[in-house]
N, C-alpha and C positions, 0 to 999 in steps of 0.2 A: 596632537600629532607628534610632539616631541617625545612623549612617553612611548608612543607606538614605535618610533624610529629607534629609540634607545633599547626597547625590548628586542627588536629585530637584530640589534648588534650585540645582544647578550648582556647589556649593561643594566642589570636588573635593579640595583640599588638606586641608580640615577633615574631609571624609569619609574620606580615606585614613588620617588619624590615628586617627579613631574606630574604623575597622575593624582597624587594627593593635592597638589596645588590646583589642578584642573577641577577636582571635585569641590574644593573649597570655594572656588570663584564662580561655579556654575549651578544655578538653581535647578536646571533640567538637564543633567548630564546624559550623554549618550550611553546606551546600554553596554557598548563595547568597553567603555571605561571601567565599569564594574567587573566585566568578564576578565579584562587584562589585570585589574587589581587582584582579583581572586587567584588568577594563575600565578602572579608574582608572589603573593603570600604563600601559596602552596609550594612554589619552587624554593622559597626560603624557609619552608617547614614551619609555617605559622598557622596552625589549624583554626584557632578562634577568629583571627582576622580574615582568613579565607572564607569561613562560614558566614561572617557578617557581610562580606562583599557579595557572596552568592545569594544571601537572603534579599539584599537590595536588588540584585540582578533579576531574581525571579519575581519580585514584586513589580518591577518595571516591565519585564518580558517573560511571562510564564512559559512560553514555548522554549526558552533557553534551557529548560530542564532536560530536554532531549540530549543536549550536548554536555551540559555541566552537572547533571544530576549525580553522576558517578563521583565527581570531585566533592560534592557536599557529603555523600556517603562516607568517603574517605576521611573528611575533616571531622565528622561526628563519631566515627567508629574507630579512629586511630589507625586507619589504613595508610598505605604508602602514598602520601600526598605528592611527592616529587615525581614518581613514576606515572601517577594518574594525570598530573599536569602535563608531563612530557607526551602522554598519549593524545591529549587534546590538542597540544601544539602540532603534533605530527598530523593529526586528523585535518586541521585547518590548512596545513601545508599541502596536503593532498588535494584539497579543493582548489587551492590557488594554482597548483601545477596542472590540474585537469582543465582549469579555465584557460590555461596557456597552451592546451593541447599537448602537453608533455606527459603522455599517458603512462609510459613505463615508470617515470619518476613518481607520478601520482600513485600508481599501484604500490611502489616501494614505501611511500609515505603512509598510506593506509595500513600496509603490512606492519610498519614500525609502530603505528598507533595500537594495533591489536597486540603486538608483542609486549609493549609497555603496560597495557591494561587489557587482558583477555576479556574482561567483563564490559568493555566499551561496545555496546550494541550497535551504535551508529557506525563506528569504524568497521565492525564486522560486516555490516550491510554494504557499505561503500566498497570494501575490499572484495566481497563476494560478487557484486555486480560487475566490477572491473575485471575480475578473473573470468567470469562467465563470458564477457565480451571478447576476451582473449582466447577463449576456448579451453581454458584449464578447468575441465568439467568437475573433477573430483574435489579439487581445492575450493572451487566456487560453491559447490553443494555444501561442503563442510562449513564454510564461513557463513553462508546464508542460513543454514540450520541453527548455527550458534546464535545468530542475530535474532531469529524467531524465538528461540528458547529464552534469550535474555530480555526480549521486549515483545510481549504478546500482541502489541499493535501491528507488528510486522507480519504476523502469522498468516493471515488470510491473503495479504498482498503477495507473499512469496510462495505460498503452498504449491501452486501449479508449476512455477518455475523450478522449485526444488525437486518436485516429482519428475519433471522432464529431464533434469540433469542426472538424477539417480538412475533413471531407466534408460539412459542413453537415447532419449527421444530428441526430436528436433526442438531444441530449447530457444532458438533464435526468436521465434514469434512470441514466446512467453516472456523473454527478456525485453523485447521491444514493447510489449504490453505494460510491463512493470514500469519501464522508463516513461512511457506515455502517461501512465497514471500519476507518477511522481511529478511530471511536468504540469499536470492539471492542478496539483496541490500548490505548486509554486505560483501558477497563474491565479489561483484563488487568493493566495497571499497578497498578490498585487491588485486584487479586486477586478481582475480581467475575467468576468464570468463567462462570456461567450467563448473566449479562448480556452477556458477550462473545459467547457462542454465539448469542444472540438477534440481536445486531447482525450477525453473520456470515451467519446465515440470511437476514436482511433484505437484506444486500448481494448475496447470490447470487440472491435472487428478483428484484432490480432488474437485475442483470447476471450471468447464469449463467456467463459466460466470464471473470469476474474471478478469475484463477488464484490470486492472492495470498490472497484470501478463502477459496478452496477449501483451500489449503495450511494456513492458520491454523485453519480449521475442523477439519482432521484433528488438529492439535495439541490444540485445546480438547477435542474428543471423547475423546482419549486421557487428558487430565487428569481427565475425568469417568468414566473407566473404561468408556467405551462403545467397546470395541475394534473390534467388527464395523463400526460406523458410521464409526469413524476410518479403518479400512483402505479402506472404500469412498470416503470423501472424498479420501484420498490418491490412489487410482486415478483418480478424476475429475480431480484436479489434473494428474497425469502425462498424461492423455488430452488436456487442453486447452492444455498449455504445451509448446511445442517447445524451450524452454530451462529445464527444471525445475531447481529449486534442489537441490543435492546433499543438503541436509538432508532432503529428502522421501524419498530412498532410505534414508537412515539411520533415519529415523523408521519407515518402512514395514518395514525389516528387524527393528526391535525388536518391532513389533506381530506380525509373522509368527513371531518366536521365542517370544513370549508365548503364541501359539496352537500352539506345537510343530510348526512347519512347516519343518524344516531344509532341505528341497529348495528352497523359495521363498527362505529366508534366504540361502542360498549364491548364488543368481542375483542377488538384490538387492544383496548386498554386493559382488559382482564388478563390477556396474554402478557402484556407489558408488566403488570404488577405481580403476576406470578413469577416472572423471571427476575424482576428487580423491585422488591417492595418499596425501596427508597424513592422510586420514580413517582410514587403517589404524592410526594411533597409538591411536585411541580404540576403533574397532570391530573391530580385528584379533582381539581375544580372543573375540569372538562367532563369527568365522569359524573360529578354532581349535577352539571347542567343537563346531561343526557337523562339521568334518572328523574330529575324534576321537570323534564320536558321544557327546559328553559332555552335560552338562546345559545345554541352550541357554536354557531358561527362567531358570535361575540366572544364566547369563552375561548375559542381557538385563537382569535385575534388578540385576546388579552395575553395568552401564553407567548405568542410570537412577539408582542411588544415587550414582554418580560425578557425574552432572549435578546432583543435589540438593546435593552438596557444593560444587560450583562456585557454584551459585546462593546458597547460604547464605553462602559467603565473600564474594561480591560485595556482599551486604547486611550485612556486618559481623558475622554470627552465627558466630563461630569455633568455638564448642563444637558447634553443629549440623553445621558443615562437617566437623570432626574425626570426629564419630560417623558421618556419611554415608560418608566415605572408608574408615573402619574396616569399615563394613557392606559396602561394595563389595569390599574385599579378602576379607572373610569369605565372601561369596557366591561369589567366583571369584578364588582366589589367582593365576590367570593373567592378571588384569587389570593390565597393566603400569603404565598411567597411574595407576590407583588406588593401587598400591603406592608409586609415586613421591610422590603427593600426601600419602598417609598418613605415609610415612617422613619427609618434610620437616616435617610438623607435629609428629611425635614428636621429631625432632631439635631443633626449636625449644623443645620442652618438656623437653629434656634426658632424655627417656625412651630411654636408650641401647639396651637390648635390642630394643625394638619398632622403633626407628629402623633399627638395623643389619639386622634381619630383613627389613623391607619394602624398604629401599633396595638391599640386596644382591640381592633377588629382582628388583627393577626392572632392575638392571644386568645380571643374567644373562639376562633376557628380551629386552633391547634393547641392542645394542652401543653405540648412540649415547648412551644413558643411562649406560652403564658408564664411558665416558670423562668425561662431564659430572660424574659423582658421585664420581670417585676421590678427590679431595682432601677432600670432605665425609666420605666413609666413613673416610678415614684419621684425620680429626680425631675423629670419633665413636668409632672403635675405640680411640684412645689416650686417650679420656676428656677431650679438650680442649674448650674453649668453641667450639661450632660455629656461633655466631651469624653471623659473617662469611661462612663458607662456605655456609650456608643462604641468606643474602641474595644471595650471588653467583649461586647456582643459580637463584633466583627472578628476579633481574634478567636473567640470561642467557636464560631462557625467555621473559620479556617481550620481549626483543630479537628472538628468533627469531619470535615471534608477529607482532610489528610488521613484520618483514622479509617474512613470508609474505603479509601483506596489502599489501605495496608501500609501507609507511610507513617509508622508509629513514632519515629524520631521527630519528624516534622510536627506531628500532632502534639507531642509533649512540649515542644518549643512554643507553639502557638497558644496552647492552653496555659502555660506559665505566663505568657504575655497577657492573656485575659485576666488571670489572677492578679498580676501586678497592676493592671488598669483598674480593677474593681474586685477587692478581696471578698466582697459579699456574694459573688456569683458561685453558689453551691455546685452547680453542674460542672463548672470549669475545674474545680478541685477534684471532684469524683471522676470526671472524664480523664483528667491528667493521670490520676492513680491507675485507672483502667489501662491506659496505654503503657504505663511503667510496668504493670504486672505482665502485660503481653510481651514486653521486652525482657521480662524476667529480672528486672531491677528492683528486687523486693525491699531492700533497705530504703531506697529512695521512695518507694511506694508507701511504706509504713510511715516514713517521715512526713510524706504528703498528707496522709490521713490524720496523723497527730497534729500537724499544723492546722488543718481544717477544723478538727474537733476543738482545739484550744481557742480558735477564733470565732466560734459561733455558739450561740445559746440554744439554737434549735437545729441540731444536725439532721440531715436527710437520712432516711433509713438506708438508702443505697450506700452510704459511707460505711455503715456497719456491715453491709453485705460484702463490700470489697475487702473490709478488714477480715471477714471470715475467709474469703478466698486466699488472702495472704497467709493466714494461719493454715489453711489446707495445703498450700504450697510448702509450708514448713513442717507439715505433718503434726500440727498442734491441734488435736481434735477437741480438747476441752475448751481451748480459747476460741476455736471456730464456732462451737456450739453456743458459747456465751455471746459472741458477736451476732449470731443469727437471732438469738433470743431477744437481744436488745433491739435489733432491726424490726422484728415482728411486733414487739411490745409498743414501739413508737409509731408503727404504721401497719395496722392489720391488713391493709390492702397490699402492702409489700409481701406480707406472709402468704396471702392467697396466690400472688403471682409467682414468687420465687421459692416459697416454702417447700413445695413438692420436689424441686431440684435439690435443695440442701438436704432434705430428708432422704432422697435416694442416695446421696453421697455419704452423709454422716451417720445415718441410722441403718439404711438397708444395705449400704456398701455394694450397690448394684450398678455396674457401668452401663449396661444396656438401658436400664431404667433412667439413669442420669442423661444419657444421650436422647432418649425419648422426650424427656422434659425440655432439653435444650432445643430439640426440633420444634416443640410447641412454641417456645419463646421466639425462635427464629421466624416462624410463620407470622408472629405478631410484629416482626420488624426488629427483634432484639437478638442479635447474633452473638452468642457467648462462646462459640467454638474457638475463636482466636484466643480468648481470655482463659478458658477453662479446660479445654479438651486434654491437653497433655498433662496439665496439673492434676486433673482428676484421675487420669490413667495411672500416673505415678503414685498418687496418694493411695488409690485402691490396691495397687500392686503391693505397695509397702505394708499396707494394713490388712492384706488378704487373710492372714492367719490370726488377726486380732479381732476378737468380738468386741462390740461396743460395751462400755462399762454400764453398770446399773444406773449410775448417775447420768451418763449420756442419754440413755434411753428414757429415763424419767423426764429429763429436760425437754426432749423432743415431744414427749406425750403432752406435757403441760403447755407447750407452745401451740399444740394442735387445736383447731377450732372445736373439735368434738370432746375435748377434755371435760367440759361441763356435763356431757352425757355420761361419761365414765364415772364422774363423781356421783351422779344420780344413781347409777347402777350399784356403786359401792355402798351408798346409803341404804338402798333397798335391801341389799344382801345382809347388812348388819341388823336390819329390822325384822328379818324373817328367816326361817330355816332353809337351808340349801336344798335344791332339787336333787333327789336321789333316784336316778332313772328319769323317765319322762322325755320331753321334747323341748329343745331350746331353739328358738327362731332368731336369726340375726341377719343384718344387712342394712340396706338403705331405707329410704322413706316408705317404699312399697311394703317393707316388712314392718316398720314402725306403726304404720296406719292400719295394719291387719289386726283386727280384734280376735286374736286366736282363742281367747277364753270363751267368746261367744260362739265361734264356729266349731270349737272342739271342747264342749263343756264336760265331756266324760273322760278327757285325757289330761294328764298333768303337763301343762305347757307353760313356757316362760318366754316373753317377748323381749329380746335385747337388740331391737332395731334402733338405728339412730339416723335421722333424716339427712339426706344430701351426701351421704358417705359413698366411698368407693371401695373396691377390694383392697387397695393399699391401706385404708384406714382399718379394715378388719385385721390385716397383717400386723399393724402397729399395736392394736388394742386387744389382741386375742386373749391375753391374760385377764383383762378387765371384763371382757365379754363373757368368758366362761366362769370366772370368779371361783367361788367355792363349790359350784354345782358339778354334778356328775351325770349328765344327760345320757340316755341311751342313744338318742338321735339329735343331730344338729341339722336344721334346715337353713341353708345359706342362699340369700338372694341379693344380687347386686348387678352391676354392669351398665345400667342406664347412664349413670353419671360418668362412669369411666369413658364411655364412648362419646357422650355429649361434650366432654372436656377435650376430645381430640385423640384419645387412645385408639390405636389400630386394633383390629380383631385379634392379632397375634399377641399384642401387649396385654389386652384385656384377659385373654385366656391364660396367659402366663401368670398374671396377677391373681386370677381366680385360683389356680392350682397352688400358688404360693400361700394364699389365704387358707386353703384346705389343709396344707401341710402344717401351718401354724396352729390351726384349730386341732388338728390331729395330735400335735405335740402336746397341747394343753389338755386334751381329752382323748387319750388313746383308746378308751373303751367305746367311744361313740361311733355310730354309723353316721355318715355325712351325706345329706341329700342336697345337691346343687340344683336350684331351679333356673331354667334358661331365662335370659333377659327377654322381657316382654315387649311386644309391639305397642305403639301408641300413636295417635294422630299427631300429637304435638312434636314427636320426633320421628315421624314416618320416613323422612329422608335418610335417617340413620339405620333404618331397619335392615338393609342389606349387610351392613357391618355387624349388626347384632346377630343376624343369622349365621354369618361366617364365624363369629366368636363362639356362638352356641355349638356349632359343629366341631370346632377345635376342642372345646371343653368336654363335649360328649365323648370324643375319641380318647382324650387323656384320662377322663374319669373311669372309662372302661378298663384301663390298665391298672387301676389302683384298688387295693383291697378295701372292702367295706365303704366304698364311695359310689354313689348313684347319681345319674343325671336325669332330670325330669323336665321335659319341655312342655310347658302349659300354654304356650303361645296360641295353638290352634283353638283353644277354648274362647279366645277373645276376638277371633276373626269371623266374619260373616261369609256367606257363600261367594261374595264378590272378592274375597281375599283381603278386605279392608277391616280396620278395627270396628267392632260393634259399639255404637255410641253409648248404649245403656250400661256397658261394662265399665264406663269411666265417669269420673266427676267432671265438673265444668272446665278444669284446666286441661282436659283431654290427655293427661299424663298419668295421673294416679287412678287406682281402681275404685269403683263404686261398690255398693253393697252387692250388686249382682255379679260384678267381676270377682269379688272375694268369695262369693258363694260357689261359683263355678270352680275356682281354684281349690277351695277347701274340700268339696265333694270328691274331686279327682285325687287330691293328695291323701285323703283319709286312709285308703287301703294301705298305702306305703307306711303310714305311721303306726298302724295297729298290728303290723306283722311282727 
């Protein structure tokens, strides 16, 4: 209290001393002590000390970030600490004055808070609401719009009020609805659930289109076990909001599961995962229960117990949290996140058997967890003190959470904490570098990679991938290629996943292709846009006039999976005379398996197909495919694998024509026949995309000299429009003898012309 009084009297040095004494003598200090300490450090322009106090504050009270988050940003980025602190002081003064019903003075205090820090979203919100109550329509609308732009969580709450203010409509009811909604949040904070429901009903009577109130009503009704009413409230929310919060889908799925409606649960969860793939970490166990026809009600109860555990831990009730996580695991052993949380708590308590059981299960259920937990499991299994490895895992997860919310500075801090706790944690090193690259702190990122590589004997392939990204940012193509090569050599699986992206950037120099590859990775839950988009755009713009060197292209070819096929082609070419005229076939496995010498015994033919390939591989290896030969005709078939790998019809058609252009450049005398992508039973669901791609290729081929498109698909379909079984081998993908016979007979007239 002495520190508080001294602060009120502006005696900051004495207040600082009093608060330090308070913190030293109190094991469980009040959160206000950390807040006041942070403000005083800021007012004395001590950014490191302010940041440390704020980190303690947020650990104790995460919700404090609403008010003090701007101060942390200023401390970390070199902003104006003193003005940011003055804004927060004025903001709190406004609350105090409003509580005393001194509304004009409160408005002036909120106005001062905005003046000192225009980026203070909370101050803009309070000022806007006060101005709206006073009838200052234009100023209120401006302040509330600013609040919405600064903090997206205010957007839906304020949308109807802002619209009414801007259109000079009756805004009184909209303002009253917003205030009632906010009162419901304060009531929930006090655990007054019934009071919160009354406020929400009042808000919706005043403004039936206030979607945030409708969503919160669904939550409150669920808390009161009024599930039918809760489900109806959530349906109304989805009906009135064209940007529904993904949490609404999650909440609705739980309600549907509790009512034993697996059909509805599956639809709702698929919508949820489409909008937020990360939600699968929590709700994937519920979908697993639906698909396996297991106990979906137990699975839902397990997830609710998991959330109870999180809530208890946030409020410092560790025993309750442990019991809740244990209950979640007991209800559904397939709840991966519950296993992880329970296992970490058991490891902290040195309960070795329970920790091993839960953590091993989490690692078996999720490969990402397996890598994250391997050193912790090793320590627990050997009976070693696991404190540091547990702390590392917790800090690492905080870092990933901050990263997922775009809080990259916080992520770097947390991930460095993880590294300091356990330097063995590979993912903490690489994730920290990832965030440093996003922040464009390339020197620190490079130092982080070098520190990691120097300290490990078995570096992760991803470290070299990040090193390549740093080199791309510095426009160092040769170094980037070398890093990619090292990554792929160390882990071929990494090459399969990320190789096409690096190839699009470093060899094809194709921005749209690079974006298409990033889209594929994003669909797998790997969002590289924050890391790479602007870097790649700048790199490609800088190198637009620069063709890749011969050494660069050779390196990319040698790293490619099909380099062994090219070596075989070159060996065959050196052992026999080149084709002078005749027909060269190339493309994917459908070409490779085509016995062209058997079906065209009277024609000079050469098969240069290589199985599993796509049009992009033909682009890369056009020189090796054509080699020393001078064919009159080139027959090109591909597309199955392109589309099966996720390419759109447009991208596949674009790659096809790029392959045609590369072959044309290598064999300008040749006529090129492109065969349309075939239907097959194994990929029947993709046939509409294949048809769309074929149509685009046919249209583009028609505009090219000496290029023809031939669609042989009808030869493989029966009267019912389905693939004819006898035209395919057992895998229902590749052609049988009959399939190739039909193709060869139809193609022959085009080859003898």
